[in-house]
FIDRENDO-325869 format. One record per residue: residue number from 1; x, y, z of N, C-alpha, C, CB in turn; residue in three letters. Coordinates in pm, whole numbers, padded with zeros to 5 digits. Glycine has a CB too. Example, Ala and Ser with C-alpha at 12.3 -4.5 7.8 and 13.67 -1.06 7.14 Angstrom:
! residues 2
R, nr, n_X, n_Y, n_Z, ca_X, ca_Y, ca_Z, c_X, c_Y, c_Z, cb_X, cb_Y, cb_Z, rest
R, 1, 01319, -00569, 00780, 01230, -00450, 00780, 01320, -00330, 00780, 01131, -00447, 00905, ALA
R, 2, 01285, -00225, 00708, 01367, -00106, 00714, 01290, 00003, 00787, 01408, -00060, 00572, SER
This chain:
! residues 84
R, nr, n_X, n_Y, n_Z, ca_X, ca_Y, ca_Z, c_X, c_Y, c_Z, cb_X, cb_Y, cb_Z, rest
R, 1, 13139, -18734, 11920, 13194, -18752, 11786, 13277, -18880, 11784, 13280, -18630, 11743, UNK
R, 2, 13244, -18973, 11696, 13323, -19095, 11687, 13466, -19067, 11645, 13260, -19192, 11591, UNK
R, 3, 13550, -19157, 11680, 13691, -19144, 11652, 13723, -19235, 11531, 13777, -19182, 11778, UNK
R, 4, 13740, -19174, 11409, 13761, -19255, 11289, 13897, -19325, 11284, 13746, -19168, 11166, UNK
R, 5, 13900, -19445, 11227, 14026, -19518, 11214, 14022, -19609, 11092, 14055, -19600, 11341, UNK
R, 6, 14139, -19649, 11048, 14156, -19745, 10939, 14304, -19779, 10932, 14104, -19687, 10803, UNK
R, 7, 14348, -19899, 10942, 14275, -20023, 10966, 14279, -20068, 11111, 14329, -20131, 10879, UNK
R, 8, 14355, -20000, 11197, 14360, -20038, 11338, 14341, -19915, 11426, 14495, -20108, 11372, UNK
R, 9, 14303, -19941, 11550, 14292, -19834, 11648, 14343, -19885, 11782, 14145, -19784, 11660, UNK
R, 10, 14397, -19794, 11861, 14447, -19829, 11994, 14360, -19760, 12098, 14596, -19789, 12011, UNK
R, 11, 14313, -19837, 12193, 14229, -19786, 12301, 14316, -19783, 12426, 14100, -19875, 12322, UNK
R, 12, 14339, -19662, 12478, 14422, -19645, 12597, 14334, -19616, 12718, 14525, -19532, 12577, UNK
R, 13, 14378, -19665, 12832, 14304, -19640, 12956, 14400, -19650, 13074, 14186, -19739, 12972, UNK
R, 14, 14363, -19584, 13184, 14445, -19584, 13305, 14365, -19641, 13420, 14495, -19441, 13339, UNK
R, 15, 14433, -19717, 13504, 14371, -19774, 13623, 14438, -19716, 13747, 14382, -19929, 13623, UNK
R, 16, 14361, -19661, 13840, 14420, -19606, 13962, 14470, -19716, 14056, 14319, -19518, 14033, UNK
R, 17, 14415, -19836, 14042, 14457, -19952, 14122, 14432, -20078, 14041, 14380, -19957, 14259, UNK
R, 18, 14490, -20187, 14084, 14470, -20314, 14014, 14320, -20345, 14008, 14548, -20430, 14084, UNK
R, 19, 14276, -20397, 13895, 14133, -20424, 13879, 14110, -20531, 13772, 14056, -20295, 13843, UNK
R, 20, 13997, -20596, 13781, 13952, -20687, 13678, 13897, -20601, 13564, 13845, -20789, 13732, UNK
R, 21, 13948, -20621, 13445, 13914, -20536, 13331, 13854, -20620, 13219, 14038, -20460, 13280, UNK
R, 22, 13750, -20566, 13159, 13692, -20626, 13038, 13675, -20512, 12938, 13553, -20699, 13068, UNK
R, 23, 13734, -20531, 12822, 13724, -20434, 12713, 13674, -20509, 12591, 13862, -20363, 12685, UNK
R, 24, 13554, -20473, 12545, 13493, -20543, 12434, 13442, -20445, 12329, 13380, -20633, 12482, UNK
R, 25, 13438, -20491, 12204, 13389, -20412, 12092, 13254, -20470, 12049, 13492, -20411, 11972, UNK
R, 26, 13159, -20380, 12022, 13025, -20419, 11981, 12989, -20350, 11850, 12921, -20383, 12091, UNK
R, 27, 12904, -20415, 11772, 12853, -20348, 11652, 12736, -20258, 11693, 12809, -20452, 11544, UNK
R, 28, 12683, -20185, 11599, 12582, -20084, 11629, 12451, -20143, 11680, 12556, -20002, 11506, UNK
R, 29, 12425, -20271, 11653, 12304, -20334, 11706, 12327, -20405, 11839, 12249, -20433, 11604, UNK
R, 30, 12447, -20388, 11896, 12475, -20439, 12029, 12533, -20578, 12036, 12354, -20436, 12107, UNK
R, 31, 12565, -20638, 11923, 12626, -20771, 11924, 12776, -20759, 11953, 12603, -20843, 11789, UNK
R, 32, 12825, -20844, 12043, 12967, -20843, 12075, 13047, -20892, 11955, 12997, -20930, 12199, UNK
R, 33, 13144, -20811, 11912, 13228, -20844, 11797, 13356, -20913, 11843, 13261, -20717, 11717, UNK
R, 34, 13419, -20856, 11946, 13547, -20912, 11993, 13578, -20860, 12133, 13662, -20875, 11895, UNK
R, 35, 13636, -20946, 12215, 13684, -20907, 12347, 13834, -20882, 12334, 13654, -21017, 12457, UNK
R, 36, 13875, -20760, 12369, 14017, -20723, 12358, 14095, -20751, 12487, 14031, -20576, 12321, UNK
R, 37, 14029, -20731, 12601, 14093, -20756, 12731, 13990, -20820, 12823, 14150, -20622, 12793, UNK
R, 38, 14031, -20922, 12893, 13948, -20985, 12994, 14041, -21047, 13097, 13851, -21092, 12932, UNK
R, 39, 14092, -20963, 13186, 14188, -21011, 13287, 14205, -20906, 13396, 14324, -21044, 13221, UNK
R, 40, 14279, -20943, 13496, 14313, -20850, 13602, 14442, -20779, 13563, 14327, -20922, 13740, UNK
R, 41, 14439, -20646, 13568, 14556, -20566, 13531, 14603, -20484, 13650, 14524, -20474, 13412, UNK
R, 42, 14731, -20457, 13652, 14789, -20373, 13757, 14751, -20226, 13736, 14943, -20389, 13760, UNK
R, 43, 14770, -20146, 13839, 14747, -20002, 13828, 14842, -19945, 13723, 14768, -19932, 13966, UNK
R, 44, 14798, -19840, 13654, 14882, -19776, 13554, 14810, -19759, 13422, 15008, -19856, 13533, UNK
R, 45, 14887, -19721, 13321, 14832, -19697, 13188, 14843, -19824, 13104, 14905, -19579, 13119, UNK
R, 46, 14737, -19852, 13032, 14730, -19972, 12949, 14675, -19935, 12812, 14643, -20082, 13015, UNK
R, 47, 14697, -20022, 12715, 14645, -19999, 12580, 14613, -20134, 12516, 14747, -19920, 12493, UNK
R, 48, 14506, -20134, 12437, 14468, -20252, 12360, 14446, -20207, 12216, 14339, -20322, 12420, UNK
R, 49, 14488, -20289, 12122, 14473, -20256, 11980, 14368, -20345, 11918, 14607, -20270, 11906, UNK
R, 50, 14279, -20282, 11841, 14179, -20358, 11766, 14209, -20343, 11618, 14033, -20308, 11798, UNK
R, 51, 14221, -20455, 11549, 14257, -20457, 11408, 14137, -20474, 11315, 14356, -20567, 11382, UNK
R, 52, 14018, -20436, 11363, 13894, -20441, 11285, 13859, -20583, 11240, 13904, -20351, 11164, UNK
R, 53, 13887, -20680, 11328, 13846, -20817, 11301, 13753, -20863, 11413, 13969, -20912, 11289, UNK
R, 54, 13674, -20966, 11382, 13586, -21021, 11484, 13659, -21132, 11559, 13455, -21075, 11420, UNK
R, 55, 13588, -21200, 11646, 13654, -21303, 11730, 13706, -21420, 11649, 13558, -21354, 11833, UNK
R, 56, 13657, -21440, 11526, 13709, -21550, 11443, 13817, -21504, 11346, 13595, -21614, 11366, UNK
R, 57, 13857, -21375, 11358, 13965, -21324, 11274, 13919, -21267, 11141, 14062, -21432, 11249, UNK
R, 58, 13789, -21265, 11118, 13735, -21212, 10993, 13726, -21059, 11001, 13597, -21273, 10963, UNK
R, 59, 13758, -20993, 10893, 13750, -20847, 10885, 13604, -20804, 10898, 13811, -20796, 10751, UNK
R, 60, 13578, -20700, 10975, 13441, -20649, 10992, 13413, -20541, 10889, 13420, -20594, 11135, UNK
R, 61, 13286, -20511, 10870, 13244, -20411, 10771, 13271, -20269, 10819, 13095, -20428, 10740, UNK
R, 62, 13284, -20178, 10724, 13295, -20036, 10755, 13171, -19994, 10832, 13311, -19951, 10625, UNK
R, 63, 13189, -19905, 10929, 13072, -19856, 11003, 13106, -19814, 11143, 12966, -19962, 11006, UNK
R, 64, 13002, -19793, 11221, 13013, -19746, 11358, 13022, -19865, 11453, 12894, -19656, 11394, UNK
R, 65, 13118, -19860, 11544, 13136, -19962, 11646, 13145, -19894, 11781, 13263, -20049, 11618, UNK
R, 66, 13121, -19970, 11885, 13123, -19917, 12021, 13216, -20005, 12104, 12979, -19911, 12084, UNK
R, 67, 13300, -19941, 12186, 13375, -20024, 12281, 13327, -19992, 12421, 13528, -20000, 12269, UNK
R, 68, 13330, -20095, 12505, 13287, -20080, 12644, 13399, -20131, 12733, 13154, -20156, 12672, UNK
R, 69, 13446, -20043, 12821, 13549, -20075, 12919, 13481, -20086, 13054, 13664, -19967, 12921, UNK
R, 70, 13494, -20202, 13118, 13432, -20225, 13248, 13539, -20265, 13348, 13322, -20333, 13239, UNK
R, 71, 13544, -20195, 13461, 13637, -20228, 13570, 13561, -20213, 13701, 13766, -20136, 13567, UNK
R, 72, 13515, -20323, 13756, 13439, -20315, 13881, 13310, -20237, 13861, 13524, -20249, 13992, UNK
R, 73, 13299, -20122, 13927, 13177, -20041, 13914, 13188, -19935, 13806, 13145, -19976, 14046, UNK
R, 74, 13305, -19921, 13743, 13325, -19819, 13640, 13297, -19877, 13503, 13468, -19763, 13646, UNK
R, 75, 13219, -19804, 13422, 13190, -19844, 13285, 13207, -19723, 13195, 13046, -19905, 13272, UNK
R, 76, 13284, -19739, 13088, 13302, -19633, 12989, 13265, -19690, 12853, 13449, -19578, 12990, UNK
R, 77, 13184, -19615, 12779, 13141, -19657, 12646, 13175, -19545, 12549, 12989, -19691, 12642, UNK
R, 78, 13238, -19579, 12438, 13276, -19480, 12336, 13248, -19534, 12197, 13425, -19442, 12350, UNK
R, 79, 13226, -19443, 12103, 13202, -19480, 11964, 13333, -19475, 11885, 13097, -19386, 11900, UNK
R, 80, 13341, -19562, 11783, 13454, -19565, 11691, 13397, -19579, 11550, 13555, -19682, 11724, UNK
R, 81, 13457, -19514, 11454, 13411, -19521, 11317, 13519, -19584, 11231, 13373, -19380, 11265, UNK
R, 82, 13490, -19703, 11178, 13583, -19774, 11090, 13561, -19725, 10947, 13564, -19931, 11100, UNK
R, 83, 13665, -19671, 10888, 13661, -19622, 10750, 13746, -19712, 10663, 13709, -19475, 10741, UNK
R, 84, 13703, -19737, 10542, 13785, -19815, 10449, 13801, -19741, 10320, 13726, -19953, 10424, UNK
């Protein structure tokens, strides 16, 4: 079940050890909309906020989006539903 939001959402995640992290948002056809995190983070709990804009700062359309969190060999993909 997608997690509905309007106008922002916070994506929380925990790292058991320091790792290179990439957190990106994609539209339903698989195009990358925006990269929220692309760096090495320390162990612990982290959060990134997406304000429903693309990489150029333009507001995206209402609909289903997917975020992908990648840390080394771990990959998590979840759905988000932007409502307006």
